C-alpha positions in Angstrom: 101.1 97.8 95.0 104.3 96.7 96.9 103.9 96.7 101.5 106.9 97.3 103.2 106.5 96.1 107.0 108.5 97.4 109.5 108.6 95.3 113.2 109.5 97.8 116.1 112.8 97.3 117.5 113.3 96.3 120.9 111.6 97.2 123.9 112.3 95.3 127.5 109.1 93.3 127.4 110.3 92.5 123.9 113.7 90.9 124.5 112.2 88.9 128.0 109.1 87.5 126.0 106.5 89.0 127.7 103.8 89.1 125.7 102.8 93.1 124.7 99.9 94.0 123.9 97.8 96.9 125.1 101.0 98.5 127.4 102.7 101.4 125.9 106.5 100.4 126.7 109.4 102.7 124.7 112.4 100.8 122.8 114.7 100.6 124.5 118.6 102.0 122.9 119.4 98.4 121.0 116.2 98.8 119.6 116.4 102.6 118.7 119.8 101.6 116.9 118.1 98.4 115.4 115.3 101.0 113.5 118.4 103.4 112.4 120.3 100.2 110.6 116.6 99.8 109.2 115.7 103.5 107.9 119.0 102.9 105.7 117.2 99.8 104.2 114.1 101.1 103.9 115.2 104.7 102.2 116.6 102.5 99.8 113.6 100.1 99.2 110.8 102.8 98.7 113.6 105.0 96.4 112.0 108.8 95.8 108.4 106.9 94.4 105.8 108.4 96.1 104.8 106.3 99.5 102.1 106.6 102.0 103.6 105.4 105.4 101.1 104.4 108.3 101.8 102.9 112.4 100.3 101.5 115.3 99.4 103.4 117.4 101.1 102.9 120.7 105.0 104.0 121.3 107.7 101.4 120.2 105.9 101.3 116.8 105.7 105.5 117.1 109.2 105.5 117.4 110.5 103.0 115.2 108.4 105.2 112.7 109.6 108.3 113.7 113.0 106.6 113.2 112.7 105.3 110.2 111.0 107.8 108.6 113.3 110.8 109.8 110.3 113.5 109.9 108.8 111.9 106.9 104.9 112.8 108.4 102.9 109.4 108.4 99.1 108.3 109.5 98.4 106.8 113.1 96.3 103.5 113.0 94.4 102.4 115.1 94.1 99.4 113.7 97.6 98.1 113.6 97.6 97.6 117.5 99.3 94.3 118.4 97.5 91.5 119.1 95.2 91.7 122.9 96.8 89.1 124.8 93.8 90.0 127.6 94.8 88.0 130.7 98.2 87.2 129.1 99.6 91.0 129.2 103.2 90.9 130.7 103.7 87.1 130.2 106.2 84.6 129.3 104.6 82.0 127.3 106.1 79.3 130.4 103.8 81.3 132.4 101.2 81.0 130.8 101.0 77.6 130.0 101.7 77.4 134.0 97.8 78.0 133.8 97.2 77.1 129.9 99.2 73.9 129.1 100.4 73.6 125.3 98.8 77.1 124.7 100.0 79.2 121.8 98.8 83.0 120.9 97.2 81.2 117.8 94.3 79.4 120.4 93.6 83.0 121.3 93.7 84.9 124.6 91.0 85.0 127.8 89.7 88.7 127.9 92.1 89.3 124.5 91.3 88.8 121.1 91.2 86.2 118.9 93.4 85.6 115.2 90.3 85.8 113.8 89.4 90.1 115.0 93.1 90.7 114.3 92.7 89.4 110.3 89.4 91.6 110.4 91.3 94.2 111.4 94.1 93.7 109.0 91.5 93.0 106.3 89.8 96.5 107.0 92.9 98.7 107.0 94.2 96.2 104.0 91.1 97.5 101.5 92.2 100.7 102.8 95.9 101.1 101.6 95.4 99.2 98.4 93.3 101.6 97.3 95.7 104.3 98.6 97.6 106.5 94.9 101.2 105.7 96.3 102.1 102.5 94.3 104.2 102.4 97.6 102.8 101.7 101.7 105.7 101.3 104.8 103.5 99.4 107.8 105.3 99.9 111.4 103.7 97.6 113.5 103.9 94.8 115.9 105.3 90.6 115.6 101.9 88.8 115.9 100.2 91.5 114.2 102.8 91.6 111.3 102.1 88.0 111.2 98.3 88.4 110.5 98.4 90.7 108.7 100.9 89.4 105.8 98.9 85.4 105.9 95.4 88.3 105.0 98.0 90.1 102.7 98.4 87.0 100.6 94.5 86.1 100.6 95.4 83.0 103.0 93.8 82.4 106.4 95.5 84.6 109.7 96.7 81.2 111.6 98.8 80.9 108.8 100.6 83.9 110.6 102.1 81.2 113.5 104.7 79.5 110.0 106.1 82.6 109.2 108.7 83.8 112.2 109.5 87.6 112.6 112.5 90.2 114.7 112.5 93.1 115.8 113.3 95.3 113.5 112.8 93.0 110.7 111.4 94.1 107.6 109.3 92.1 105.4 108.2 93.1 101.9 103.9 92.0 100.3 103.2 93.0 96.8 101.1 92.8 94.8 102.9 90.7 91.4 101.0 89.6 87.8 99.1 86.4 89.2 98.3 88.0 92.5 99.6 89.3 96.1 103.0 87.4 97.6 105.4 87.9 100.2 109.1 88.4 98.4 111.0 89.0 101.3 110.6 87.9 105.2 112.3 88.9 107.8 115.5 90.7 106.8 117.9 92.1 109.6 120.1 92.0 107.8 121.1 89.2 105.9 118.6 89.7 102.7 116.6 87.0 103.6 114.8 86.9 100.6 112.2 84.1 99.5 
């Protein structure tokens, strides 16, 4: 199976560097424009192939899916929601580090999730997605979530996501090749950053 991963377009909070997990913020006009640009690329990647699509239930991901898929139905799956930042929700990394020097999301969040928690959601989703009869799937989700998703999809620990930067409205591909799963495109925001 080939999974096309689409990070949602920009929001006011993503533009300001605020950790946005469970807060349901909408796309900005710039985020909507980014999703429109992603639509052209995703259409070209999918072509006329039978495809399944899924989105996080959060508005920013659903709005991106609505624009990119232009009316094609998709399933909403709660397992695709963003990392729960708990007490750090809405704060910037600099603000968090005033409380917890040297913190990164990979350390987990008090009152929220750990990388292992998110990886468990990803693993559950991947079992079902790979059982789908469709050869291609499109997943609309979030930055930290998709970084963990890609790591788990290629059979690596979720912490590998630490080394995978991901911009808003970027497109990435994870696919099952003859010799195992691989990331075949990462963080494409217009210049085709192929691996």
